[in-house]
N, C-alpha and C positions, 0 to 999 in steps of 0.2 A: 605287265605278264610278256610284252615284247622286250624287254632286256634281256633274260636269259638266250632268245635266240639271236638277237643281235650280237650278243658278246660272243656265241658259238660261232656265227658267221665270220666276225671279225678276227676271232682265233684261226678260223680255218685259212684266210687270206694271209694272214702272218705265217702260219706254218707252211702254206704255198709259197711264200717270199722266200722263206729259209730253204726249202728245197730247190729252187730253181735256181737260188743263187750258188748251192754248192755244185749243181748240174754245169752252171755257167763256170765254175772254177776248173772243170774237167777240159771245156772247151778252150779255156785261156792257155791252158797246156797243150792241147794238141794242136792248135793252129800255129805254133812256132816251130813244131817237129820238123816240118818239110823244109824249112832253112837249113838243118843240119846235111840234108841230101842234096842241097842246091849249090853250085858254085857261083852263081849269080853274086855280084857285088851289092851291098846293101841297097842303094838308092833303086837299083833297077828290080830287085827281088821286092821291094815295096811298091814299085809301080806296079807290078804284076799281082800283088796282094789286092792292090786297089783294083784290077781289072776283074779279079774273082769276088771280091766284097760287094763292087758295085753291081757285078751281074746278077748274083744271088738277090741283091736287094731289089731292083728292078723287076725280076721276075716274081719275088715276094709281093711287092706292090699290085702288081698287076694281078696276080692270082688270087690274091686276099680281096682286092676291089671287086673282081668278076664274080668271085663266091659269093661274098655278101651284099652286092649290088651298092656298094659305098667305097669310094677312093677318098683315102685321107685329104685332107686339105694341105695343098702344098704353098699355098698363098699364106703364110701365117707368120708374124713378125718373130716369134720365137725361133724361127729357121735360124737366124744368126748364129743360134748357141751351137746348133749342130753343124754349121758351116765353119766356125772357129774349130770345133770338135774335130773336125776332118783335117784340118790343115795342122792344128797341133800333135794330133795322133801321128800323121804322116811324118813330122820331125822325130817325135819320140819314136817311131819304129825304127827309121834309120839309124838313131843312136843306139837303139836295142841290139838291132841284128848286127850292128858293126861288133860291138862287144860280144855278142855270141861267138862271131868269126873268130876274135881274137883270144877269147880266154874260155869260150866254150857256155854250153847252155846252163848248166848248174852253179856254175861260179857268177855268170852275170846276172841271172834270173833273180838269186836271192837278193842282190843289191837294188835291182829293179824292184823288187817287191817292197822296197820302202814306199811304194806308191799307195799302199794299204794304210798307213799312218798318215801320210801326206794328204791322200783323199779324203780319209775320215778329218782330219784337222779343218780341211778346207768347208767341206760340207758343215761342220759344227759352226764354225765362226761365220762363213758367209752366208749360209743358208739359214742361220739360228737356230741348229738342231743342238747346240750347246746348253740349251736352257733345260734339255732332258736327257743330258749325258754328264757321266762321271768323268772329269777330265783327267784325274790322275790315274785313271787305267789306260788311257790312250797314250799318255807320256810313259808309261811303263812298257806298253806294246811297242814304242818308237825304241826303246832301249832294247829289249830281246830281239826284235827284228834285225836290229845293227849288229849283236852279238853274234845272231845265228847267221847274216852273211859273212860276217868274219871267220868264223868256224869252215865256212865252204872255201875261203880263199885260200886254198892250198896250191902251194907252187908244183909245177911239173919237175920232173927230175932234171929236165934240160933246162929250165929256167933259171936264170942268176938272180932275178927278185921278183916280185909281184909286180902285175902289170896295173899301176895305179891309175893310169891314162883312161883303160878300158873300164875301169871300177868307175872312174868319174864319168864315161859315156852311159853306163847302166844307171848311174845315180841321176843323171840328168833326164834319162827317160822315164825315171820313177816321177821326178817332180812333175813332168809334163802328163804323164797317164793318169796322176792324182788330179790335176788341173782338169782333165778330161771327165773325169768322173762326176766333179762339180758342173761342168757345162752340161752332162747328160742329164742330170736331175734339174738343172736350171730349165731345159728344154720340156722337160716333164711337168713341173711346177707351173710354166707358162702355156701349157695346153697342148703343145704340138704332139700328135699323135703317132704312135710305134713306127707304123709304115714310112711316114713320112720323114721322121728322125733318120732312120734307117737309109733312105734314099739320099737325103742330104748329106749325111756323115760320111757314107761311102762314097758318094760322088766327088766330095772335096778331097778325099785321100787321094782319089785318082787324079783329079784335076791338079792339085798342088804338087804330085809327085811328077807328073807330066811338065810343069813348069820348071821343077827342079831339075830334072833330066835335060831339057832342054837349054837351059841357060847353063849347064854343065859341058856338055857334049855338042852343043850349037846346032843339034839335029834330033829328029825322033825317029830314027831309023830302027831303033830296037823294038818298037810296036810292029815291025814286020816281022820280028823273031819270035811271035807268040807260040809256033811248033816246038820251039827247042824245049827239052825235058826240063832245064832248070828253071825257065820261066812257066811252064805248067805245073811245076811244084810250088811257085809263087801263087797262081790262081787257085791251086788247092788250099793252100794257107789262107787267102782271103776267102774262101767258101767255108772254110772251117771258123773264121772269125766273124762271119755273119752272124753264126749260130751263137757265139761268144757275146756279141755286141746284143742281139736280140733278147737272149735270157738274161742279159743284165739290165735291159731296159724294163722288161717284164717285172723282174725282182723288185725294182725300185717303184714300181707300181705299188707294190703290196707292203715293203717295208722301208725304213729311213735309209736313205742314201749311205750315210757313214756305217749302218749295219751291213748292208747287202754289200757294199764294197769292201768291207771287211771279211767275210765269209767267202768271197770270191778269192781272197788272197791263200785260201785252200790250193789253188794252184802251184804255189810255191812247193807244197811237198810233191806234188804228183811231176811237176817239171823235173825237181832233184832227181827224183827216183828214174825218171826217163832218161836224164844225162848220165845218172851213175851206173844203171842196171842195163840199160840197152845200147847206149853210146862210149861206156866205158870212159867217161871223162876224167874220173878219179878213181884210183883204185880201192875198192871198197874193204878189201882184208886188210890192207895197210892201215888204212884212215877211218874204219868202222866206227870207233868210239867217238871220232869229232863228227863225223856225218852224222851219227845218229843223236848227238847232241844238238846239232844244228836244226834237225828234223824236228826234235822235241820244242826246241825254243820257238822254230817258226809257228807250230799249233798253238804253243804258249801265248805268244803275241797274238793270233788271232782270237783265242779264247777271251784274254784281257779286251779286247776291242768289242767282243761281244756283249762281256761284262759291263762295259761302259755305259751300255743301255739298261736304265732302271727297270 
């Protein structure tokens, strides 16, 4: 008599996971928009993203702890996964932001979104989710998202050739972001609680960015320039990324990481629309058929990855 009720409870959790992952995809598009308005170089911008992300995570940790009367345990061996996550995410962010500066949001984001198949494959094989997944759908998704990215690689009128170096930076970011998805799930699987994850992750985005800046410029004078508009935009990006990261962790509690990370890749569609319609990076009237085909294939790749879960 308890089985139907148990099944209903489980289905509600699954449905919540899908909805939260979709909301997460919106935040993953919004957090990078401030970079289009900021003239800060990629590493300085990422440093201030770390400030915003770490600040929001610390506030959340304290508020949730005081509200519930329970603070997440910070002395947990699984913290190493979130620490690694922060360091690798910082590197990925610098690569991705550099690509955005060079070839635009819509072009670079499509190549970066190879992170979806990469993250899914890592979660499938490293975390053992392959036993309950149809691998052929994952491989088809890799093919479709690659074709989609190619369709968005449209030369500007003043470009002599496609900037393959920038594409390489975006692909490098994709592999690191995919690796981040696996690290996040490992932290969850080993019992590191949500607020503690956020605090470790964000802190090491900031700390690793500070180390990077110090070795590059031999000083940390930039930290005194927090009032500059370009740096405040980075802080705003970090605050938005806090919500992207938080909803990503929550969705991973309800559904498999390979599925959650796949649904989050809907940010490919939102980001392209922002880049094309708001920032006019690609002329819609001239390339509408190619752009529409790219968007459709991006959606198809996400559907294929969802179908990979029987």
